[in-house]
C-alpha positions, 0 to 999 in steps of 0.5 A: 258793841263788842270790838272784836278787833280790840279782843283780837289784839288783846289776846295777841298782847297777853297770851304766851307761855308764861301767862299760861303757866300764871293761869294754871298756878292761880287756878290750882292756888284757888281751888286749893283756897276754896276747898279748905274751909276757913281759907277765903279767897279774899285771904288768898288774893291778899297774900298773893298780890304781895308776891306780884311785885316785880311782875307786869300788871297784866301777869299779876291780873292773870294770877290774882283773877284765876285765884278769885274765880277758881276760889270762888268755884272751889268752895263747892267741894267741901260744901257738897261733900262735907256740908261745910262751906269752903267760902261764904259764896258756897254757903247756899251750894251746901243746902242741896249738894250735901243732900245729893252727896249723901244718896250718892250723887256727890259726883253729879253735884260736883259735875253741875257746880262745875259747868255752871260756875263756868257758864255763869263766868263766861255769860257775866264776862260778856255782860261785863264787856257790855256794861263797863263801857256804858257805866264808863260813859255815865261816869264821865259826867262825874265831878268831885261832888259825885266822886265824894258821894260815890265814895261814901255810898259804897261804904254805907251800902257795904256797912248796910249789907255786910254787917250785923247792923248798919250801926256796926257797919258804919263804926267798921266803915268810919274806922277805915276812913279814919285810917286813911287820914294817917300820913302826909296830907297830899295837899298841904304836905302836913303830917297827920297822926305819924307821931313822929314815925317815918314809916307812917309818912305815907299811911299804913301799907295797904298790903300790910292791912289787907294781909292782916285783916283777912289772912292773919284773922283767919289763922287766929280764928282757925287757931282757936277752932283747930279740928282734925282733918276732914274726910268726904264720901268717894264719887264716881263720875263728875261728868252730868248727862248733857240733857241735864245741862240743856235742861238747866240752861234758862235757870243758868241763864237767869242766875247769871244775870242775877249774879253779874247785877248783884256783882255790880252793886258796890260792897255786896259779893258773891255770897249774897248773889247765891242766896238771891239766886237760890231763893229766886230759883225756889220761888219759881220751880215746880217743885219748891218744896224739894229744895234743901232736900237734894234738888240740882236746881239749888246747886245750879242757881247758887253756883251759877250765881256766885261765879257770875258775881266775879265779872260784875264786881270788876265793873264798878272797880275799873270805871269808878274805882269802887270795889264791887266786893272785899276781893276786889278791894284787895285787887285795887291794892295790887293795881295801886301796887303796879302804879294803876289807879283804877277809875275813868282815867285808867281806861281812858288811858289804856283802851284796851284794858277792858278787852284784856280783863275780858279775856282773862276772866274767859281764859281763867274760867276754862282753866277752872273747867278743865281742872274742875273736871279732871283733877276733882279727886285730887282737890277733894283730897285737900280736905284731909290736909292737917289744918296745923300745916295749912295755917303754918304755911298761910302765916309763913307766906303772910309774913314774906308777902308782907315784907317783900313789897316795901322790905320794912320790918314795920309792915310786918308788925302792922300786918299782925296788928291788923290781924289782931284788930281783925279777929276782935272785929269778928268777936263783937260783930264788926265787918271787915269789908266796910273797913277796907272800903273805908281805907281804900276810898277815904283818900279819894273821898277827902280829896274830892270833897276838898276840891268840891268844897274849894271849887264852889266857893265852900258852898254845899249847893252843888250837892243838890243842884247837879242831878247825879249828886243829888240822886247819890245823895237821896240813895245814901239818905234812904239807906240811912233812914230806910235800911230795913226797906232798902235793898237789904230787906230782900237780901236779909229776908232771903239770908234769914230763911235760907239760913233758918232751913239749913239749921233745920235740916242739920 
């Protein structure tokens, strides 16, 4: 049941002039990041988190969540007007958004994307408020065995769904686990792999790693593919007819559920949600042959699902401490920066936190709707900004943000080192999300495994005799042995088919 009294208290505790200003800044920053191809929401969030040092945690989350929601939506701008997705989450939008723009309906496509992104976020936020306590109650039965297997399940699932192959994904994930062992052992106090470097006593700075592997790696990739400023066609009205909005409500509802449910699956993300929703809409449409040729249903399905995925990703992050996607993996770093450890204990110690996150999600989506409708012409002009100026600005902010956390030049070196590592990983087909998940969940996995072993007198039997542990173990085995038949078959089939259609169209 939704406790409206707690929601009212949360509104009172959150809303202030400073908070509203942070909503505005975060929304505008997210839309700009989303509108510029090559700059991702993950990169933007990883850089901005370092600038939240000194803020209250609620202020930091307002800024970061606003960027997350607006950035996911902002990628629709170049997807519709240039056929260049601003982010992976908006790739499915370009399938029908760009053909609509070519026949003079770019404003209509943009308006549908705006309204449906808003409705998808609102609908999924309600599901978040209902579903998170249920998952929290379930997680109260977890012991060290379950938390270890849950961490491994999240890493392996991310490796299975985000990498070119399971093997490459596992390499990336276990590299992250290896990096997590660097520093002082939290249990014995022994230094591990520090090589006498005092700056590594606490391991690598998570913020420096995140900014490097997502931010600097993007800069290096964009420098290699540096292109002149982009230009897109002008458009007139952005407000869709009310009859059309009402007509698409059932499709929007279905796409919202798809997006929210996929968001709950650790390590998947909004891009998968958009493609799966797009495929589901095409299969249920009366005119499936018109998809890819400018059918508004394609825009509705993709944009609703990718933004509905955002609140869904916060469910495992807050209740289990397992990130739902790459962005929430970065946000966990932000919560840790502010002294908060995501998981059941966090929700027990902060009984209003779910309501506070719900309010932030709802208000962020309102600002996204308002700015998306009334500042569309401004955000379209962002496409013409010289890429060299953008990349230089991103690099400067990356350096400042990394240094600001611990005031150590060593962290800047770590940032650039992981920027190069992230770039090289892309070149050889290694995905970054499994590495990040491994780094974040490595400490949790190691400590819980060691506790489980000690408490069971070094017996592995509890992994089999405990029901939840056994279930997670079976899921992991299925992922490893039947990767082409468990979850990934559907997602990769959808991805392959839609990408084939897009290439044929181009």
